[in-house]
C-alpha positions in Angstrom: -6.4 6.5 1.0 -4.8 9.6 -0.2 -2.7 9.7 -3.5 -0.7 12.9 -4.2 0.7 14.1 -7.4 3.9 12.2 -6.9 2.0 8.8 -7.2 2.7 7.8 -3.7 -0.5 6.3 -2.0 -0.6 6.7 1.9 -3.2 4.9 3.9 -3.1 6.1 7.6 -3.8 3.5 10.2 -5.4 0.8 8.0 -7.6 -1.7 9.7 -6.1 -4.6 11.3 -8.2 -6.9 8.9 -6.6 -5.4 5.8 -3.0 -6.0 7.3 -4.0 -9.5 8.0 -5.5 -10.0 4.4 -2.3 -8.8 2.9 -0.2 -11.2 5.2 2.1 -8.2 6.1 3.7 -10.1 9.0 5.2 -12.6 6.6 6.9 -9.8 4.4 10.5 -9.0 4.9 11.5 -6.3 7.2 13.9 -3.4 6.5 15.0 -0.6 8.7 17.4 2.4 8.6 18.7 5.0 11.0 17.9 8.8 10.6 19.6 10.4 7.6 19.1 11.2 4.0 19.1 8.4 1.4 18.8 8.5 -2.5 16.6 5.8 -3.7 15.3 4.6 -7.1 12.3 2.3 -7.0 12.6 -0.3 -9.9 9.4 -2.0 -8.9 6.3 -0.9 -7.1 6.8 -1.2 -3.4 4.0 -1.6 -0.8 5.2 -1.1 2.9 3.8 -1.0 6.3 5.6 1.3 8.8 5.9 -0.2 12.3 8.2 2.7 13.4 9.6 6.0 11.9 9.0 9.2 10.1 10.0 10.0 6.5 9.7 12.8 4.2 10.1 11.7 0.5 11.3 14.3 -2.0 11.0 13.4 -5.7 14.2 14.1 -7.6 14.4 17.7 -8.6 11.2 18.8 -6.7 10.8 20.8 -3.5 7.4 19.0 -2.8 7.4 16.0 -0.4 5.2 13.3 1.0 5.5 12.5 4.7 4.5 9.2 6.4 5.5 7.1 9.1 4.5 4.6 12.0 1.1 3.0 11.3 1.0 4.0 7.6 0.5 1.6 4.6 2.3 3.2 1.7 2.5 2.2 -2.1 5.5 3.7 -3.9 5.3 3.8 -7.6 7.7 2.0 -10.0 10.3 4.4 -11.4 10.4 7.0 -8.6 13.7 8.5 -8.0 13.7 10.3 -4.6 15.4 11.3 -1.4 14.2 9.9 1.9 14.8 12.3 4.7 14.4 10.0 7.6 13.8 12.0 11.0 13.0 9.0 13.1 14.6 5.5 12.6 12.5 3.3 10.2 11.3 -0.2 10.8 9.0 -1.5 8.1 7.6 -4.6 6.4 7.8 -4.4 2.5 6.9 -6.2 -0.7 7.9 -5.4 -4.2 5.6 -6.1 -7.0 7.0 -8.8 -9.4 7.8 -7.4 -12.8 6.7 -10.8 -14.4 3.1 -11.2 -15.2 1.2 -13.6 -13.0 0.9 -17.2 -14.4 -2.2 -18.2 -16.4 -4.9 -19.8 -14.4 -4.9 -23.7 -14.7 -7.3 -25.2 -17.3 -10.6 -26.2 -15.9 -10.6 -29.8 -14.8 -13.0 -31.9 -16.9 -14.7 -34.7 -14.9 -15.4 -37.6 -17.1 
């Protein structure tokens, strides 16, 4: 996995076992046609690209991160950016919940 100074983590061609463990095929799908899109991520997003090619430019920066088909990508919460889509995107995605996970159940007492 490679993290860049923008906080985006890209894992190229993750093993099928990892995709199965994440249950990616049950995540919702999203797609878009080529073009430029202004996006702000209010929650961390993990996505797996089935198709497409994207360059992500953070707001006010000439730097970019490029990823596409076969990549597992984690986009940090709070990132404002422009997506420059050169090849139509089709991806599975999941947003991290902003609420903390529920506490574990109390241990059962067998009496």
